[in-house]
C-alpha positions in Angstrom: -28.8 3.4 -17.4 -26.7 3.0 -20.5 -25.7 6.9 -20.6 -24.5 6.5 -17.0 -22.5 3.4 -18.0 -20.9 5.1 -21.0 -20.0 8.2 -19.0 -18.4 6.1 -16.4 -16.6 4.2 -19.0 -15.1 7.3 -20.6 -14.0 8.7 -17.3 -12.3 5.4 -16.5 -10.5 5.5 -19.7 -9.1 8.7 -18.9 -7.9 7.4 -15.5 -6.5 4.1 -17.0 -2.7 5.6 -17.5 -2.4 6.7 -13.9 0.3 5.0 -12.1 -1.5 4.2 -8.9 -4.8 3.9 -7.4 -5.8 4.2 -3.7 -8.1 1.4 -2.3 -9.8 2.1 1.1 -11.0 -1.0 2.7 -12.8 -1.4 6.3 -10.5 -2.7 8.8 -11.8 -6.2 9.9 -11.2 -5.7 13.5 -11.1 -1.9 14.1 -13.8 -1.2 11.6 -11.8 1.9 10.7 -10.9 2.7 7.1 -7.7 1.7 5.6 -5.9 3.2 2.4 -3.3 1.7 0.5 -1.6 2.9 -2.6 -1.3 0.3 -5.3 -0.7 -0.6 -8.9 -3.8 -1.3 -10.8 -5.0 -2.5 -14.4 -8.4 -1.5 -15.7 -10.8 -3.3 -18.0 -14.0 -1.6 -18.6 -15.4 -0.9 -15.0 -13.3 -3.3 -13.1 -9.9 -2.5 -11.7 -7.3 -5.5 -11.1 -5.0 -5.4 -8.2 -2.5 -8.1 -7.1 -1.3 -9.1 -3.8 2.0 -10.6 -3.9 1.3 -13.3 -1.1 -2.4 -12.9 -0.8 -2.0 -12.3 3.0 -2.0 -8.6 3.0 -4.0 -6.5 5.5 -6.1 -5.2 2.5 -6.9 -8.8 1.2 -8.0 -9.7 4.8 -10.3 -6.8 5.0 -11.7 -7.3 1.8 -12.6 -10.7 2.5 -14.4 -9.7 5.3 -16.2 -6.7 3.8 -16.0 -6.3 0.1 -17.5 -2.8 -0.1 -14.6 -0.6 -0.7 -14.0 2.9 -2.3 -11.2 3.5 -4.9 -9.4 6.8 -5.7 -7.8 7.3 -9.0 -6.4 10.9 -9.3 -9.0 13.0 -7.8 -12.0 10.8 -8.6 -13.4 8.5 -6.2 -15.7 5.5 -6.6 -17.7 3.2 -4.6 -16.8 -0.5 -5.5 -17.2 -4.1 -4.6 -14.1 -6.5 -4.1 -13.8 -9.7 -5.1 -11.2 -12.7 -5.6 -10.8 -13.6 -9.2 -11.6 -17.1 -9.7 -12.2 -17.4 -13.4 -9.0 -18.7 -15.3 -9.5 -16.4 -18.3 -10.1 -13.3 -16.3 -7.1 -14.1 -14.2 -4.8 -14.5 -16.9 -6.2 -11.4 -18.7 -5.5 -9.3 -15.5 -1.9 -10.8 -14.9 -0.9 -9.8 -18.4 -2.5 -6.3 -18.3 -0.9 -5.5 -15.0 2.5 -7.0 -16.3 2.5 -5.0 -19.4 1.7 -1.7 -17.4 4.5 -2.1 -15.0 7.0 -3.8 -17.0 6.8 -7.2 -14.5 8.6 -9.4 -17.2 11.5 -11.5 -17.1 14.3 -11.2 -19.8 12.7 -13.3 -22.3 9.3 -11.4 -22.0 7.8 -14.1 -19.7 5.8 -12.9 -16.6 7.9 -12.1 -13.6 7.4 -14.4 -10.3 5.0 -11.7 -9.0 2.9 -11.6 -12.2 2.7 -15.3 -12.2 1.9 -15.9 -8.6 0.2 -12.9 -6.9 -3.4 -13.2 -5.9 -5.7 -11.3 -8.4 -8.5 -9.0 -7.0 -11.1 -7.6 -8.8 -12.6 -4.3 -8.0 -15.9 -3.5 -9.7 -17.0 0.1 -9.6 -20.6 0.7 -8.9 -22.7 2.6 -11.4 -23.9 5.5 -9.8 -25.1 9.0 -10.7 -21.6 10.2 -10.2 -18.4 9.6 -8.5 -18.6 10.3 -4.9 
């Protein structure tokens, strides 16, 4: 189990610098897969995404069914989505994404998006290999 976690962590470190990930949710009405391209931050085996108004279809979909897949470059992972409720984790995610995508005001404070967007955590499932 520890070796699997180490291998996953090493793989994710290599993928961390990618510009985008692709999140696939299950449509809450149709049940069909829906894929979006989105900015992400990565801490250990959790990806962090932010939704500007928190009302995006992908957010509505994962609230109904948190089982998702995430593709970064050519690697696809099974994962579970959740709204980030812990203040410390939320702050860390906001600053991580602001740093990665230069979402700062002129005085290096968080942009409005980085301050107010809904933070979502995507916990990658530990498995034998990427799917």
